[in-house]
Structure formats: C-alpha cells, structure tokens
N, C-alpha and C positions, 0 to 999 in steps of 0.2 A: 502491500499501499505505499509506504514513503516514495516509493522511487515513483512511483506512479502521480502521488501529489504534489512530491517535486514538479514532475514536467507539468501538472493542471497547474502550478503556479504562474503560467505564462499569459493567464485570461482571468479576470475576476469569475466570479462567483454569477453565473448568471441565471435566475430563474423564473417562472412566469404562473405563481402563483400568487393569491394575495399577500401584502404583510400582514404579520401575523398579530397586530395588537387591536385590530378593529375586531376582529373575531372573538379576544381576547376577552375586552372590553364591554362583550354583549353576553361572552358567557359569562362574568366575573358582577354584572348589573339582576341577570337573571337569577344567580345564586344568593346573590347579597345585593339585594336591595339597596340595602342602610346607609351602602357608601357615596352615594349620591348626596347625600348628607353633609359629606366632608367638602364636597365643592364650595368653589369660593375662596373671594380673597384673606390674607390674613395680616391687615396693614401694619402688624409688629413688624414687619419685613423694613418697612421705608426706617423704622426707631435702628434697626441694626446698620442695614446702609449707610445712614447720616452714621452712626457713630464709627463705623467702619472708614468713610471718609475722612473724617477729624481727626482720628489716629493716622493717615497717610500722611496727612496736609504738615497735623503736627511733628513726626517725622522728619517731613521735607522740607520744614519750619528748622530742626534741630539741628539738619546738616547745609545748610545754608553756606554755612564758611567749610567744609567739609571737603577736600579735594575729590571730582568723582570717582576717578582712580586709584582710590585709597581702600585697604580692607576694610576700615569702617563702615563706608558710603557703603561697597559693593554687599558684603554682606548682609547689614540692613537693608539692602533693596531686594538681596533673596530670600531673609528669612522674613522678613516682616512686610517689605513692601509688597513681595510675590505674591504670599499669604494673605493681603488685604485686598490687592485690586483684581486675585484670581476670585476672591470672595463678591467683590464688585459685579463682575463679568456673571455671575451666575448671579449674583441678588438683581441685577438688569435682565436675564433670563426671567426669573420669575415674574417680573415686569409686563417682560412680553406676553407675557401669557392674559395679562389682567387679573393677576392673582394678588395684590394689595390694594389698589382700591378698586371700587365699582364701576364710575367710569371711565372708559376707555382711555379717553384723552388726557383725563387725570393721571392714568400709568403712566402713558410716553410722555408728558412733560414731567414728570418725577421723575424718569428715567432718563433723561438730561442734566437735571441736578446731578442724577448719583453716578452721571458717566465724567464727573468733572474731573475728581481725581485719578482718574487714567489718564488724562493727560491726552488722549484720543480721540475725536469722535467714532463712538459705535452705537449707539444705540438704535439709533433711525434705522437704521439700515442691517442691523441685527437681527431686528424682530419682524420684517416681511421674509427673511432667506431662513431666519430658523421656524417661524409658521410653516411654509410650500415646503423644508423639511419632516413635519410633524405628518401633514397631509400627503406629502409625494415619498414616503420612505422608501430610500433606493433607485427612485423614476430614475434615472440615466436622463439626462438635461434640466433638470428638475432643484435631482435633493443637491445644494451643494458642499453637503457635509462630505460626500462620496468623491476619491483623489480621482485624478483625469490620468487617461492612457499615456500621457506624455509625462506624469507624476511616476508614475505604478515604472514606469522604463526606464525614466529615467532615478531613479531613486532606491531599483529592486538590486542593493547592497547592504553589508553594513553601515558602512561609510553613509551613503543615498539616507537606510532610514535616521541616523544619529542623526543626519545635518537636518529632513523634517523634523525629529523630534525638538530641535535645539530653536527651527525658526518656524515653531506649527502658527505664530501670530499674520506670518506676513505671507503663507499659504492660505489660509483661511481670510486674509481682506480679501488679497485679489485673486483666487479660484475665479470666485463667483464673476466677477468681470469678461469670463472665459465661456461662461458656461449660458448668465442669462443676467440680463440688467433690470434691476425692479427702477420703474420709472421715478424722476424723481420728485421730490414733495417736496410742504412746506414742511414737513416737519423733520426732514432729513437738512433742508437750508439751517432750520432752528438749531436743530441738534451740531452741526457745523457753526454757525456764529458766534453760537453761546460759547463752543470749547474752546478757539482762538479766543473769541474775547476773553476770557476766564485766563490763559495760558499767557497769552502777550500784561497782560494786570498781573497774574502770581509771577512770572519772568522777571518783570521791571521793579516791581516791588520787594521781591523775598531774593533775585539772583538765579544767573542760566542754573547753578547745581542744584538748587531746591526744586526748580519744574525737573531738572533731568533726571533725577531721583525719582519723579513721577511718571517719567516715559518709561527709564528703564525696567522699574520694579513691576509695569505691563509686558515686557518682553520676558523678561524671566517668566511672568507669569504663565505665561503659553510656552514655555522652555523644559528644559529638563529638569523639572520641579516635581517632588511629589504630588500636588496636585494638579499637577498638570497630565498627568496619568489619565485620568477621567476623558481625555477626548482622544484617547486611544481605547481604553476600556471599552467605549459607550457600545461600536458597535460594528468594529474590526473581529473577524471567527476566529478563537483562538483557539478553543478546543476537538483534538484532533477528532472526536467521533463528530460534531459537525461538517466537518469538510470534509470526512467521508462519505457521508449522507451526500453531500452538494456535490462531490465526484461523480456519483454513481445516478446523477439526475435527481435525489427524493430530497424531501425538504428538512433540515433540522428545529429543534425544538423550540429554538430561539433565532434571532440574529440580532437579538442585544442583549447586553450583559450587566447586570448590578453585579454593583460591587456593598457589601455591608460592615466595610470597615470603621476604624474611627476618624478617618479623614472627613467624612460626612459634616463632623460640626462646623468645620470650618467651611464649608461647601455647597450648604443648604440642602444637604440631603439629595446631590446631584448623583450621588453613589444608585440611588436606587432607581436604577434606570427604566428597567422594563413597565415597574409601576410610573413611573410618570410619562411616560410612552402610552400605557392603556387609557390612563383619566388623569390627560396632563391638565382640567380643573381644577384638579387638588392641589392644593398650596404644597410648597415642602414640610411643612410644620404638622404635614396632617399625612405623610405619606405612609412613615408608620405604622398608623394605623391601619391604610391600606393591607400593609403589606400582614399585617398580623391579621385581618378579617378574613381577607381572601388567599392564605399564607395556603392553601393546597394546588395556587395557580402559580405563585412560585416558587415552594421547597427544592422540586426537583430541579430547576433549571441552573446549566450552566451560571457562573460566578467567578468572579474573581476575589482575591482573597486580600490584595494589595497592588495598589495604581504604582507603587516605583518596579515591584515584579512585575506590571504590565510594559514597562517603558524598557526594563531590561529584556523580558522576553522579545518583544517586538524587535527592539533592535539585532540581537544576536541569534536567534531563529531562522532558523532558512526556511522553513517552512511556516512563518509567518512574517506576514509584509503591509505593502500597500494594495496587493494585490487580492489579500483575505477581504474584499470587502462583497455584500450582494447588492446584485445591480438588476433591477429591472427593465424591460422597456414598455415607454407611450403609458397613458391614462395618472397623468401627475395633474396635478395642482396648483399652481403658482398664487400667491398670495403679493397683492401690491402693496404700495404705500399710501393708499389711505386712509382713512380713520374708520374704516368699516369692524363688527365686532366680531368675535370666532367665538362669542361665551356660552355657547348651548351647552346644558349639562353635557360634564362628563368629556367634553373633548374642546378644548379653548386655544 
C-alpha cells in the first residue's frame, strides 16, 4: 500500500460525494434537537478580543525602544505576540460567523476594530472567503483553503513544506487572487482605511519598532508556531486508513480533523473543527457542549493529539503533504462582499 500511496500522491484526492458535514448536521439535529439551543452569539467574545488587543498594544509600547533584531523583541513577538494575534485571528473568525452580536453589521464593524492590533487589514476580506470555505468545502475553484496544483508541485519536498509552514500568511493572503476575486465592497474599503489610519498614527506616535512588533507578531502567528498547527490540522488527510480508502475510491470517515488538546484555550476552541463545520452557528464557548451531547458522532473519528506533532509530521512524512487534500468539482457556492446574513439555524 505504501508504494501505491506514494505513487498516488502525484495528484490530489478527488471525490464525487457530498461533503460530510451537511449530512452529519442533519443527523445530529434529528438525534439531538436540543443542540439548536446552543446556536447564537456570545458577546463575551468581544470582551476577550479587546483584552487581547490591549495586551498586544501594551507589549508594543513596552518594546518601542527595543531593537527589532534583539532576542527580547523577537522572543516576545513569537511567544506573546504570535499567540495573541493568532487569538485575534480566530476571534475575528467567530465574528465572521455573526457569533458576537446579533446584528451582522455590528459584527462586521467590530471585526475592523478587533483587526487593528494585527497591523494588516484582514477582517473584511476574510469573511466572504471563509464563508465560501464552509458552503463549498473542497470545491475546486471556490474553496481558497485548498492549495493550488502549482503550490503542490512546487512545494512537494521537505524544504518546500517547511517553507509553506513558515510563510502560510502569504499563501492565504495571495492564493485567493488566483482562484476568484470577491467584489470590492465598502466594508473592505473601511477596513483598509481604518487599518492604514491606525498604523500611520501608531507608528508616528510610538515609533517604528512598536508598529513592527504588531506586524511581526502576525507573521509569526502564521509560521512555525504551535498555535499555527491548526491551519494544517483542520483538513489535510493525515491518517493512513483514510488515505487508503481515498486511493481505492471510497469515502473516508472524515475529511475534517478535530484536536481536543489544551491549545484550544488560547484559540477559541478552533480545534473542535468537525463540531464547528457541523454547526457553524454555535459559538466557540458552546462547542464542547455540542461535543458532549452528540459524542457518538465524534468519538470514533480520526483526530489530532498535538498541533506541534501535526507540523512535524506534515514537513517530514513523505506520505503527507500539499496533495493530501480532498477536492471536488463544481457545485460550489461563492459568498459575495455584500451585507447579507447567513444566520439560519445551524448554519452561519
């Protein structure tokens, strides 16, 4: 099987079945209708996001006279800054699902505020691409979480995978431009204007080092950092049993992998990724309740035990790499840049 698998990895895993989350969502709701009571916003997320943003700006101010290429600066940016900005990234992920306030507009405006300590405009463009990822999981030409064939060819080596893991931010930032472009909307213009205004003011007021701390923290947050392991962990096919099924044309038990370890505390439970895709209208603070109530749907699925282990395996295991993704053709749905709400029960 191993020789066949290595040969098979010259191509993505193509499947012609529906993504599994819709059918499992229906089964969960049928078996446990009470899970729908878990849906709805959690405004405490806004408090946490503001607190972490305050921590980041405080660190930036404390380091404003510290040389950028010093151990103090770089270690703080990696340990505190990257963890904090990864937390903010994932808090904005919650906001993109309208899970902080009931008003979609309030969520989108708050996301711009939460975005400020990241140093790079991100929130307004992330939302439509991320909602498309949910509604068109694995659909080629729609789901921008999928690597392109060129990326997979270019980075099909230990060095290439290490490069990808180190500079994931830039792949996620520029890949959508080669797949499909979201129409430019006023909210994206506001996000860009607010971020530029903040960055210029912050840099002039507190110095270049303070501003660079925010930006470098964001780069570290999407690099070889323990919390960044979730990017790889979520949808790459890691377990050999699932790869073998895909090679023979059968459907594996899952194409989304959950992680139930302690780093969920820092990342709004993003590790509970099967649970999140099954019912995206449930906020992070109630995902464990969903896992407990519907445990029979999750306990036997393949899962990750370590995000650090995920990064290590992804880089060094010759049977795991950029091509270990499930792709589908056609049938996708793109989400535009308008102000529409996607908040129907169980799917937000």
